[in-house]
PDB file of N, CA, C and O in Angstrom:
ATOM      1  N   MET A   1      -5.729  -3.211 -28.250  1.00  0.00           N
ATOM      2  CA  MET A   1      -4.475  -3.405 -28.993  1.00  0.00           C
ATOM      3  C   MET A   1      -3.199  -2.664 -28.290  1.00  0.00           C
ATOM      4  O   MET A   1      -3.295  -1.517 -27.855  1.00  0.00           O
ATOM      5  N   GLU A   2      -2.198  -3.301 -28.232  1.00  0.00           N
ATOM      6  CA  GLU A   2      -1.053  -2.812 -27.603  1.00  0.00           C
ATOM      7  C   GLU A   2      -0.034  -2.508 -28.791  1.00  0.00           C
ATOM      8  O   GLU A   2       0.206  -3.310 -29.693  1.00  0.00           O
ATOM      9  N   ILE A   3       0.563  -1.167 -28.664  1.00  0.00           N
ATOM     10  CA  ILE A   3       1.599  -0.960 -29.679  1.00  0.00           C
ATOM     11  C   ILE A   3       2.622  -0.243 -28.735  1.00  0.00           C
ATOM     12  O   ILE A   3       2.385   0.737 -28.030  1.00  0.00           O
ATOM     13  N   ILE A   4       3.860  -0.949 -28.863  1.00  0.00           N
ATOM     14  CA  ILE A   4       5.006  -0.555 -28.240  1.00  0.00           C
ATOM     15  C   ILE A   4       6.039   0.207 -29.157  1.00  0.00           C
ATOM     16  O   ILE A   4       6.727  -0.453 -29.936  1.00  0.00           O
ATOM     17  N   ASP A   5       6.164   1.533 -29.090  1.00  0.00           N
ATOM     18  CA  ASP A   5       7.101   2.160 -30.076  1.00  0.00           C
ATOM     19  C   ASP A   5       8.511   2.232 -29.471  1.00  0.00           C
ATOM     20  O   ASP A   5       9.448   2.008 -30.238  1.00  0.00           O
ATOM     21  N   LEU A   6       8.728   2.469 -28.408  1.00  0.00           N
ATOM     22  CA  LEU A   6      10.041   2.667 -27.718  1.00  0.00           C
ATOM     23  C   LEU A   6      10.548   1.206 -27.208  1.00  0.00           C
ATOM     24  O   LEU A   6       9.781   0.314 -26.844  1.00  0.00           O
ATOM     25  N   SER A   7      11.887   1.115 -27.240  1.00  0.00           N
ATOM     26  CA  SER A   7      12.422  -0.202 -26.679  1.00  0.00           C
ATOM     27  C   SER A   7      12.444   0.327 -25.128  1.00  0.00           C
ATOM     28  O   SER A   7      12.284   1.486 -24.745  1.00  0.00           O
ATOM     29  N   PHE A   8      12.696  -0.888 -24.314  1.00  0.00           N
ATOM     30  CA  PHE A   8      12.682  -0.730 -22.839  1.00  0.00           C
ATOM     31  C   PHE A   8      13.789   0.392 -22.515  1.00  0.00           C
ATOM     32  O   PHE A   8      13.488   1.294 -21.734  1.00  0.00           O
ATOM     33  N   PHE A   9      14.984   0.350 -23.066  1.00  0.00           N
ATOM     34  CA  PHE A   9      16.042   1.185 -22.823  1.00  0.00           C
ATOM     35  C   PHE A   9      15.638   2.688 -23.096  1.00  0.00           C
ATOM     36  O   PHE A   9      15.972   3.607 -22.348  1.00  0.00           O
ATOM     37  N   GLN A  10      14.883   2.845 -24.247  1.00  0.00           N
ATOM     38  CA  GLN A  10      14.486   4.225 -24.593  1.00  0.00           C
ATOM     39  C   GLN A  10      13.508   4.816 -23.603  1.00  0.00           C
ATOM     40  O   GLN A  10      13.554   5.976 -23.193  1.00  0.00           O
ATOM     41  N   TRP A  11      12.617   3.900 -23.260  1.00  0.00           N
ATOM     42  CA  TRP A  11      11.644   4.323 -22.350  1.00  0.00           C
ATOM     43  C   TRP A  11      12.292   4.628 -20.889  1.00  0.00           C
ATOM     44  O   TRP A  11      11.990   5.610 -20.210  1.00  0.00           O
ATOM     45  N   LEU A  12      13.092   3.778 -20.569  1.00  0.00           N
ATOM     46  CA  LEU A  12      13.787   3.941 -19.254  1.00  0.00           C
ATOM     47  C   LEU A  12      14.614   5.196 -19.045  1.00  0.00           C
ATOM     48  O   LEU A  12      14.776   5.683 -17.926  1.00  0.00           O
ATOM     49  N   GLN A  13      15.157   5.732 -20.212  1.00  0.00           N
ATOM     50  CA  GLN A  13      15.862   7.035 -20.178  1.00  0.00           C
ATOM     51  C   GLN A  13      15.038   8.181 -19.809  1.00  0.00           C
ATOM     52  O   GLN A  13      15.561   9.255 -19.512  1.00  0.00           O
ATOM     53  N   LYS A  14      13.748   8.004 -19.814  1.00  0.00           N
ATOM     54  CA  LYS A  14      12.868   9.146 -19.231  1.00  0.00           C
ATOM     55  C   LYS A  14      13.110   9.442 -17.846  1.00  0.00           C
ATOM     56  O   LYS A  14      12.876  10.553 -17.371  1.00  0.00           O
ATOM     57  N   PHE A  15      13.643   8.333 -17.086  1.00  0.00           N
ATOM     58  CA  PHE A  15      13.776   8.464 -15.695  1.00  0.00           C
ATOM     59  C   PHE A  15      15.255   8.686 -15.155  1.00  0.00           C
ATOM     60  O   PHE A  15      15.567   8.546 -13.973  1.00  0.00           O
ATOM     61  N   ILE A  16      16.086   9.035 -16.132  1.00  0.00           N
ATOM     62  CA  ILE A  16      17.480   9.259 -15.786  1.00  0.00           C
ATOM     63  C   ILE A  16      17.773  10.228 -14.654  1.00  0.00           C
ATOM     64  O   ILE A  16      18.792  10.127 -13.972  1.00  0.00           O
ATOM     65  N   ASP A  17      16.923  11.100 -14.483  1.00  0.00           N
ATOM     66  CA  ASP A  17      17.175  12.217 -13.461  1.00  0.00           C
ATOM     67  C   ASP A  17      16.169  11.956 -12.194  1.00  0.00           C
ATOM     68  O   ASP A  17      15.980  12.842 -11.361  1.00  0.00           O
ATOM     69  N   VAL A  18      15.614  10.829 -12.121  1.00  0.00           N
ATOM     70  CA  VAL A  18      14.718  10.524 -11.074  1.00  0.00           C
ATOM     71  C   VAL A  18      15.591   9.906  -9.954  1.00  0.00           C
ATOM     72  O   VAL A  18      16.385   8.995 -10.192  1.00  0.00           O
ATOM     73  N   ASP A  19      15.417  10.423  -8.765  1.00  0.00           N
ATOM     74  CA  ASP A  19      16.112   9.934  -7.686  1.00  0.00           C
ATOM     75  C   ASP A  19      15.404   8.714  -6.847  1.00  0.00           C
ATOM     76  O   ASP A  19      14.963   8.789  -5.700  1.00  0.00           O
ATOM     77  N   LEU A  20      15.407   7.711  -7.606  1.00  0.00           N
ATOM     78  CA  LEU A  20      14.647   6.356  -7.258  1.00  0.00           C
ATOM     79  C   LEU A  20      15.420   5.183  -7.776  1.00  0.00           C
ATOM     80  O   LEU A  20      16.298   5.418  -8.605  1.00  0.00           O
ATOM     81  N   PRO A  21      15.212   3.981  -7.403  1.00  0.00           N
ATOM     82  CA  PRO A  21      15.825   2.966  -8.114  1.00  0.00           C
ATOM     83  C   PRO A  21      15.841   2.860  -9.540  1.00  0.00           C
ATOM     84  O   PRO A  21      16.824   2.523 -10.199  1.00  0.00           O
ATOM     85  N   ILE A  22      14.453   3.230 -10.096  1.00  0.00           N
ATOM     86  CA  ILE A  22      14.333   3.255 -11.669  1.00  0.00           C
ATOM     87  C   ILE A  22      15.477   4.195 -12.254  1.00  0.00           C
ATOM     88  O   ILE A  22      16.114   3.831 -13.242  1.00  0.00           O
ATOM     89  N   GLY A  23      15.718   5.365 -11.649  1.00  0.00           N
ATOM     90  CA  GLY A  23      16.705   6.248 -12.003  1.00  0.00           C
ATOM     91  C   GLY A  23      18.028   5.641 -12.156  1.00  0.00           C
ATOM     92  O   GLY A  23      18.775   5.733 -13.130  1.00  0.00           O
ATOM     93  N   ASP A  24      18.217   4.999 -11.049  1.00  0.00           N
ATOM     94  CA  ASP A  24      19.519   4.194 -11.018  1.00  0.00           C
ATOM     95  C   ASP A  24      19.772   3.304 -11.977  1.00  0.00           C
ATOM     96  O   ASP A  24      20.914   3.230 -12.431  1.00  0.00           O
ATOM     97  N   LEU A  25      18.783   2.507 -12.433  1.00  0.00           N
ATOM     98  CA  LEU A  25      18.632   1.505 -13.247  1.00  0.00           C
ATOM     99  C   LEU A  25      18.937   2.270 -14.748  1.00  0.00           C
ATOM    100  O   LEU A  25      19.704   1.743 -15.554  1.00  0.00           O
ATOM    101  N   SER A  26      18.405   3.284 -14.973  1.00  0.00           N
ATOM    102  CA  SER A  26      18.451   4.000 -16.095  1.00  0.00           C
ATOM    103  C   SER A  26      19.762   4.542 -16.300  1.00  0.00           C
ATOM    104  O   SER A  26      20.240   4.365 -17.421  1.00  0.00           O
ATOM    105  N   LYS A  27      20.523   5.237 -15.358  1.00  0.00           N
ATOM    106  CA  LYS A  27      21.844   5.502 -15.476  1.00  0.00           C
ATOM    107  C   LYS A  27      22.873   4.384 -15.745  1.00  0.00           C
ATOM    108  O   LYS A  27      23.848   4.480 -16.492  1.00  0.00           O
ATOM    109  N   ASP A  28      22.478   3.235 -14.969  1.00  0.00           N
ATOM    110  CA  ASP A  28      23.247   2.035 -15.217  1.00  0.00           C
ATOM    111  C   ASP A  28      23.365   1.570 -16.644  1.00  0.00           C
ATOM    112  O   ASP A  28      24.395   1.240 -17.231  1.00  0.00           O
ATOM    113  N   ALA A  29      21.982   1.605 -17.153  1.00  0.00           N
ATOM    114  CA  ALA A  29      21.814   1.055 -18.558  1.00  0.00           C
ATOM    115  C   ALA A  29      22.498   1.727 -19.512  1.00  0.00           C
ATOM    116  O   ALA A  29      23.083   1.171 -20.441  1.00  0.00           O
ATOM    117  N   LYS A  30      22.446   3.159 -19.290  1.00  0.00           N
ATOM    118  CA  LYS A  30      23.102   3.958 -20.316  1.00  0.00           C
ATOM    119  C   LYS A  30      24.649   4.049 -20.307  1.00  0.00           C
ATOM    120  O   LYS A  30      25.290   4.467 -21.270  1.00  0.00           O
ATOM    121  N   ALA A  31      25.152   3.660 -19.239  1.00  0.00           N
ATOM    122  CA  ALA A  31      26.681   3.595 -19.011  1.00  0.00           C
ATOM    123  C   ALA A  31      27.190   2.184 -19.545  1.00  0.00           C
ATOM    124  O   ALA A  31      28.397   2.055 -19.746  1.00  0.00           O
ATOM    125  N   ASP A  32      26.348   1.150 -19.779  1.00  0.00           N
ATOM    126  CA  ASP A  32      26.510  -0.096 -20.106  1.00  0.00           C
ATOM    127  C   ASP A  32      26.431  -0.098 -21.681  1.00  0.00           C
ATOM    128  O   ASP A  32      25.311  -0.015 -22.187  1.00  0.00           O
ATOM    129  N   ASN A  33      27.496  -0.183 -22.457  1.00  0.00           N
ATOM    130  CA  ASN A  33      27.373  -0.077 -23.833  1.00  0.00           C
ATOM    131  C   ASN A  33      26.800  -1.362 -24.420  1.00  0.00           C
ATOM    132  O   ASN A  33      26.430  -1.422 -25.592  1.00  0.00           O
ATOM    133  N   ASN A  34      26.734  -2.411 -23.554  1.00  0.00           N
ATOM    134  CA  ASN A  34      26.320  -3.741 -24.120  1.00  0.00           C
ATOM    135  C   ASN A  34      24.916  -3.922 -23.660  1.00  0.00           C
ATOM    136  O   ASN A  34      24.376  -4.978 -23.991  1.00  0.00           O
ATOM    137  N   PHE A  35      24.274  -3.118 -22.993  1.00  0.00           N
ATOM    138  CA  PHE A  35      22.856  -3.203 -22.583  1.00  0.00           C
ATOM    139  C   PHE A  35      21.978  -3.430 -23.847  1.00  0.00           C
ATOM    140  O   PHE A  35      22.253  -2.827 -24.885  1.00  0.00           O
ATOM    141  N   PRO A  36      20.860  -4.346 -23.774  1.00  0.00           N
ATOM    142  CA  PRO A  36      20.248  -4.579 -25.065  1.00  0.00           C
ATOM    143  C   PRO A  36      19.178  -3.376 -25.231  1.00  0.00           C
ATOM    144  O   PRO A  36      18.025  -3.355 -24.799  1.00  0.00           O
ATOM    145  N   ARG A  37      19.882  -2.349 -25.993  1.00  0.00           N
ATOM    146  CA  ARG A  37      19.027  -1.153 -26.251  1.00  0.00           C
ATOM    147  C   ARG A  37      17.996  -1.278 -27.070  1.00  0.00           C
ATOM    148  O   ARG A  37      17.139  -0.397 -26.993  1.00  0.00           O
ATOM    149  N   GLU A  38      17.832  -2.205 -27.896  1.00  0.00           N
ATOM    150  CA  GLU A  38      16.767  -2.186 -28.926  1.00  0.00           C
ATOM    151  C   GLU A  38      15.654  -3.239 -28.285  1.00  0.00           C
ATOM    152  O   GLU A  38      14.650  -3.455 -28.963  1.00  0.00           O
ATOM    153  N   SER A  39      15.784  -3.839 -27.124  1.00  0.00           N
ATOM    154  CA  SER A  39      14.870  -4.896 -26.729  1.00  0.00           C
ATOM    155  C   SER A  39      13.677  -4.339 -26.196  1.00  0.00           C
ATOM    156  O   SER A  39      13.659  -3.294 -25.546  1.00  0.00           O
ATOM    157  N   LYS A  40      12.608  -5.079 -26.484  1.00  0.00           N
ATOM    158  CA  LYS A  40      11.282  -4.942 -25.788  1.00  0.00           C
ATOM    159  C   LYS A  40      10.785  -6.151 -25.259  1.00  0.00           C
ATOM    160  O   LYS A  40       9.573  -6.338 -25.144  1.00  0.00           O
ATOM    161  N   ASP A  41      11.735  -7.093 -24.887  1.00  0.00           N
ATOM    162  CA  ASP A  41      11.417  -8.420 -24.236  1.00  0.00           C
ATOM    163  C   ASP A  41      12.035  -8.393 -22.813  1.00  0.00           C
ATOM    164  O   ASP A  41      13.220  -8.158 -22.579  1.00  0.00           O
ATOM    165  N   LYS A  42      11.136  -8.649 -21.952  1.00  0.00           N
ATOM    166  CA  LYS A  42      11.437  -8.730 -20.424  1.00  0.00           C
ATOM    167  C   LYS A  42      12.582  -9.815 -20.082  1.00  0.00           C
ATOM    168  O   LYS A  42      13.524  -9.598 -19.320  1.00  0.00           O
ATOM    169  N   THR A  43      12.336 -11.043 -20.787  1.00  0.00           N
ATOM    170  CA  THR A  43      13.269 -12.220 -20.497  1.00  0.00           C
ATOM    171  C   THR A  43      14.676 -11.812 -21.083  1.00  0.00           C
ATOM    172  O   THR A  43      15.675 -12.145 -20.445  1.00  0.00           O
ATOM    173  N   GLU A  44      14.809 -11.119 -22.245  1.00  0.00           N
ATOM    174  CA  GLU A  44      16.052 -10.748 -22.764  1.00  0.00           C
ATOM    175  C   GLU A  44      16.796  -9.857 -21.744  1.00  0.00           C
ATOM    176  O   GLU A  44      17.940 -10.098 -21.358  1.00  0.00           O
ATOM    177  N   ILE A  45      16.016  -8.762 -21.324  1.00  0.00           N
ATOM    178  CA  ILE A  45      16.620  -7.731 -20.364  1.00  0.00           C
ATOM    179  C   ILE A  45      17.026  -8.524 -18.907  1.00  0.00           C
ATOM    180  O   ILE A  45      18.108  -8.304 -18.363  1.00  0.00           O
ATOM    181  N   ILE A  46      16.128  -9.375 -18.404  1.00  0.00           N
ATOM    182  CA  ILE A  46      16.575 -10.133 -17.254  1.00  0.00           C
ATOM    183  C   ILE A  46      17.731 -11.027 -17.337  1.00  0.00           C
ATOM    184  O   ILE A  46      18.648 -11.055 -16.516  1.00  0.00           O
ATOM    185  N   ASP A  47      17.625 -11.750 -18.376  1.00  0.00           N
ATOM    186  CA  ASP A  47      18.906 -12.744 -18.706  1.00  0.00           C
ATOM    187  C   ASP A  47      20.042 -11.885 -18.760  1.00  0.00           C
ATOM    188  O   ASP A  47      21.003 -12.141 -18.035  1.00  0.00           O
ATOM    189  N   TYR A  48      20.059 -10.885 -19.535  1.00  0.00           N
ATOM    190  CA  TYR A  48      21.244  -9.875 -19.731  1.00  0.00           C
ATOM    191  C   TYR A  48      21.764  -9.609 -18.345  1.00  0.00           C
ATOM    192  O   TYR A  48      22.873  -9.983 -17.962  1.00  0.00           O
ATOM    193  N   LEU A  49      20.886  -8.931 -17.606  1.00  0.00           N
ATOM    194  CA  LEU A  49      21.367  -8.543 -16.115  1.00  0.00           C
ATOM    195  C   LEU A  49      21.782  -9.699 -15.332  1.00  0.00           C
ATOM    196  O   LEU A  49      22.589  -9.528 -14.418  1.00  0.00           O
ATOM    197  N   GLU A  50      21.336 -10.816 -15.579  1.00  0.00           N
ATOM    198  CA  GLU A  50      21.746 -12.068 -14.712  1.00  0.00           C
ATOM    199  C   GLU A  50      23.179 -12.464 -15.237  1.00  0.00           C
ATOM    200  O   GLU A  50      23.973 -12.943 -14.427  1.00  0.00           O
ATOM    201  N   THR A  51      23.541 -12.294 -16.517  1.00  0.00           N
ATOM    202  CA  THR A  51      24.917 -12.547 -16.918  1.00  0.00           C
ATOM    203  C   THR A  51      25.998 -11.634 -16.694  1.00  0.00           C
ATOM    204  O   THR A  51      27.202 -11.805 -16.890  1.00  0.00           O
ATOM    205  N   LYS A  52      25.306 -10.515 -16.199  1.00  0.00           N
ATOM    206  CA  LYS A  52      26.268  -9.413 -15.536  1.00  0.00           C
ATOM    207  C   LYS A  52      26.353  -9.583 -13.939  1.00  0.00           C
ATOM    208  O   LYS A  52      26.878  -8.713 -13.244  1.00  0.00           O
ATOM    209  N   SER A  53      25.857 -10.641 -13.456  1.00  0.00           N
ATOM    210  CA  SER A  53      25.814 -10.966 -11.984  1.00  0.00           C
ATOM    211  C   SER A  53      25.260  -9.696 -11.221  1.00  0.00           C
ATOM    212  O   SER A  53      25.781  -9.256 -10.196  1.00  0.00           O
ATOM    213  N   ALA A  54      24.182  -9.175 -11.815  1.00  0.00           N
ATOM    214  CA  ALA A  54      23.358  -7.927 -11.163  1.00  0.00           C
ATOM    215  C   ALA A  54      22.724  -8.726  -9.797  1.00  0.00           C
ATOM    216  O   ALA A  54      22.278  -9.872  -9.844  1.00  0.00           O
ATOM    217  N   ASN A  55      22.769  -8.027  -8.780  1.00  0.00           N
ATOM    218  CA  ASN A  55      22.192  -8.385  -7.511  1.00  0.00           C
ATOM    219  C   ASN A  55      20.745  -8.614  -7.460  1.00  0.00           C
ATOM    220  O   ASN A  55      20.060  -8.301  -8.435  1.00  0.00           O
ATOM    221  N   TYR A  56      20.269  -9.080  -6.517  1.00  0.00           N
ATOM    222  CA  TYR A  56      18.546  -9.368  -6.565  1.00  0.00           C
ATOM    223  C   TYR A  56      17.903  -8.241  -6.653  1.00  0.00           C
ATOM    224  O   TYR A  56      16.898  -8.190  -7.362  1.00  0.00           O
ATOM    225  N   ARG A  57      18.334  -7.166  -5.985  1.00  0.00           N
ATOM    226  CA  ARG A  57      17.385  -5.819  -5.968  1.00  0.00           C
ATOM    227  C   ARG A  57      17.435  -5.185  -7.450  1.00  0.00           C
ATOM    228  O   ARG A  57      16.443  -4.617  -7.907  1.00  0.00           O
ATOM    229  N   VAL A  58      18.607  -5.302  -8.162  1.00  0.00           N
ATOM    230  CA  VAL A  58      18.421  -4.703  -9.386  1.00  0.00           C
ATOM    231  C   VAL A  58      17.686  -5.515 -10.434  1.00  0.00           C
ATOM    232  O   VAL A  58      17.139  -5.014 -11.416  1.00  0.00           O
ATOM    233  N   ILE A  59      17.716  -6.819 -10.144  1.00  0.00           N
ATOM    234  CA  ILE A  59      16.763  -7.659 -11.017  1.00  0.00           C
ATOM    235  C   ILE A  59      15.128  -7.217 -10.704  1.00  0.00           C
ATOM    236  O   ILE A  59      14.268  -6.945 -11.541  1.00  0.00           O
ATOM    237  N   GLN A  60      15.016  -7.238  -9.374  1.00  0.00           N
ATOM    238  CA  GLN A  60      13.661  -6.970  -8.985  1.00  0.00           C
ATOM    239  C   GLN A  60      13.257  -5.519  -9.632  1.00  0.00           C
ATOM    240  O   GLN A  60      12.216  -5.390 -10.277  1.00  0.00           O
ATOM    241  N   VAL A  61      14.154  -4.457  -9.409  1.00  0.00           N
ATOM    242  CA  VAL A  61      14.000  -3.202 -10.021  1.00  0.00           C
ATOM    243  C   VAL A  61      13.630  -3.314 -11.586  1.00  0.00           C
ATOM    244  O   VAL A  61      12.682  -2.704 -12.080  1.00  0.00           O
ATOM    245  N   ALA A  62      14.443  -4.118 -12.266  1.00  0.00           N
ATOM    246  CA  ALA A  62      14.256  -4.215 -13.702  1.00  0.00           C
ATOM    247  C   ALA A  62      12.945  -4.847 -13.928  1.00  0.00           C
ATOM    248  O   ALA A  62      12.188  -4.356 -14.766  1.00  0.00           O
ATOM    249  N   GLU A  63      12.607  -5.903 -13.250  1.00  0.00           N
ATOM    250  CA  GLU A  63      11.187  -6.383 -13.409  1.00  0.00           C
ATOM    251  C   GLU A  63      10.123  -5.501 -13.217  1.00  0.00           C
ATOM    252  O   GLU A  63       9.263  -5.334 -14.082  1.00  0.00           O
ATOM    253  N   GLU A  64      10.122  -4.915 -12.121  1.00  0.00           N
ATOM    254  CA  GLU A  64       9.054  -3.966 -11.843  1.00  0.00           C
ATOM    255  C   GLU A  64       8.956  -2.712 -12.891  1.00  0.00           C
ATOM    256  O   GLU A  64       7.878  -2.272 -13.292  1.00  0.00           O
ATOM    257  N   SER A  65      10.135  -2.240 -13.249  1.00  0.00           N
ATOM    258  CA  SER A  65      10.247  -1.248 -14.324  1.00  0.00           C
ATOM    259  C   SER A  65       9.672  -1.681 -15.442  1.00  0.00           C
ATOM    260  O   SER A  65       8.873  -0.935 -16.007  1.00  0.00           O
ATOM    261  N   PHE A  66       9.958  -2.943 -15.968  1.00  0.00           N
ATOM    262  CA  PHE A  66       9.590  -3.576 -17.252  1.00  0.00           C
ATOM    263  C   PHE A  66       8.019  -3.674 -17.073  1.00  0.00           C
ATOM    264  O   PHE A  66       7.339  -3.209 -17.988  1.00  0.00           O
ATOM    265  N   ASP A  67       7.484  -4.140 -16.164  1.00  0.00           N
ATOM    266  CA  ASP A  67       6.035  -4.143 -15.954  1.00  0.00           C
ATOM    267  C   ASP A  67       5.276  -2.778 -16.214  1.00  0.00           C
ATOM    268  O   ASP A  67       4.291  -2.607 -16.933  1.00  0.00           O
ATOM    269  N   PHE A  68       6.009  -1.790 -15.412  1.00  0.00           N
ATOM    270  CA  PHE A  68       5.496  -0.335 -15.649  1.00  0.00           C
ATOM    271  C   PHE A  68       5.786  -0.007 -17.044  1.00  0.00           C
ATOM    272  O   PHE A  68       4.891   0.610 -17.622  1.00  0.00           O
ATOM    273  N   TYR A  69       6.782  -0.269 -17.676  1.00  0.00           N
ATOM    274  CA  TYR A  69       6.954   0.165 -19.144  1.00  0.00           C
ATOM    275  C   TYR A  69       5.780  -0.629 -19.972  1.00  0.00           C
ATOM    276  O   TYR A  69       5.074  -0.001 -20.761  1.00  0.00           O
ATOM    277  N   LYS A  70       5.624  -1.852 -19.786  1.00  0.00           N
ATOM    278  CA  LYS A  70       4.516  -2.466 -20.589  1.00  0.00           C
ATOM    279  C   LYS A  70       3.060  -1.918 -20.235  1.00  0.00           C
ATOM    280  O   LYS A  70       2.238  -1.744 -21.134  1.00  0.00           O
ATOM    281  N   SER A  71       2.827  -1.706 -19.180  1.00  0.00           N
ATOM    282  CA  SER A  71       1.631  -0.985 -18.901  1.00  0.00           C
ATOM    283  C   SER A  71       1.402   0.332 -19.394  1.00  0.00           C
ATOM    284  O   SER A  71       0.241   0.685 -19.601  1.00  0.00           O
ATOM    285  N   SER A  72       2.410   1.153 -19.622  1.00  0.00           N
ATOM    286  CA  SER A  72       2.411   2.415 -20.019  1.00  0.00           C
ATOM    287  C   SER A  72       1.963   2.477 -21.625  1.00  0.00           C
ATOM    288  O   SER A  72       1.635   3.546 -22.141  1.00  0.00           O
ATOM    289  N   PHE A  73       1.980   1.453 -22.223  1.00  0.00           N
ATOM    290  CA  PHE A  73       1.567   1.226 -23.455  1.00  0.00           C
ATOM    291  C   PHE A  73       0.190   0.520 -23.742  1.00  0.00           C
ATOM    292  O   PHE A  73      -0.203   0.329 -24.893  1.00  0.00           O
ATOM    293  N   LEU A  74      -0.485   0.161 -22.676  1.00  0.00           N
ATOM    294  CA  LEU A  74      -1.774  -0.511 -22.886  1.00  0.00           C
ATOM    295  C   LEU A  74      -2.816   0.367 -23.193  1.00  0.00           C
ATOM    296  O   LEU A  74      -2.868   1.481 -22.672  1.00  0.00           O
ATOM    297  N   SER A  75      -3.729  -0.068 -24.065  1.00  0.00           N
ATOM    298  CA  SER A  75      -4.773   0.856 -24.608  1.00  0.00           C
ATOM    299  C   SER A  75      -5.674   1.002 -23.398  1.00  0.00           C
ATOM    300  O   SER A  75      -5.785   0.148 -22.519  1.00  0.00           O
ATOM    301  N   ASP A  76      -6.375   2.288 -23.439  1.00  0.00           N
ATOM    302  CA  ASP A  76      -7.595   2.442 -22.478  1.00  0.00           C
ATOM    303  C   ASP A  76      -8.882   2.256 -23.001  1.00  0.00           C
ATOM    304  O   ASP A  76      -9.919   2.711 -22.519  1.00  0.00           O
ATOM    305  N   ASP A  77      -8.741   1.392 -24.265  1.00  0.00           N
ATOM    306  CA  ASP A  77     -10.069   0.965 -24.912  1.00  0.00           C
ATOM    307  C   ASP A  77     -10.513  -0.341 -24.146  1.00  0.00           C
ATOM    308  O   ASP A  77      -9.907  -1.398 -24.326  1.00  0.00           O
ATOM    309  N   PHE A  78     -11.511  -0.247 -23.346  1.00  0.00           N
ATOM    310  CA  PHE A  78     -12.239  -1.545 -22.766  1.00  0.00           C
ATOM    311  C   PHE A  78     -13.393  -1.894 -23.377  1.00  0.00           C
ATOM    312  O   PHE A  78     -14.176  -2.582 -22.722  1.00  0.00           O
ATOM    313  N   SER A  79     -13.714  -1.548 -24.602  1.00  0.00           N
ATOM    314  CA  SER A  79     -14.917  -1.761 -25.416  1.00  0.00           C
ATOM    315  C   SER A  79     -15.094  -3.249 -25.634  1.00  0.00           C
ATOM    316  O   SER A  79     -16.221  -3.697 -25.841  1.00  0.00           O
ATOM    317  N   GLY A  80     -14.147  -3.945 -25.601  1.00  0.00           N
ATOM    318  CA  GLY A  80     -14.293  -5.456 -25.638  1.00  0.00           C
ATOM    319  C   GLY A  80     -14.604  -6.222 -24.585  1.00  0.00           C
ATOM    320  O   GLY A  80     -14.667  -7.437 -24.771  1.00  0.00           O
ATOM    321  N   LEU A  81     -14.864  -5.669 -23.248  1.00  0.00           N
ATOM    322  CA  LEU A  81     -14.942  -6.166 -22.061  1.00  0.00           C
ATOM    323  C   LEU A  81     -16.554  -6.446 -21.979  1.00  0.00           C
ATOM    324  O   LEU A  81     -17.045  -6.937 -20.962  1.00  0.00           O
TER     325      LEU A  81
END
């Protein structure tokens, strides 16, 4: 079972001081007062970035970061396998 307590934005802020594209995305999201800060939905995040005319690389980083976000909340319980 998967439980996600943090929104993507909240989780992303953990990387604000990281000198990598995820850190840049974190800084940009924080500076954007309209970023969907409560969202836990990949489609909503990507759609928002597309409405802001984000370039392909930003979208790619957001997609990869979101996948990392989701995987960070997956249970290590494989007893059902």
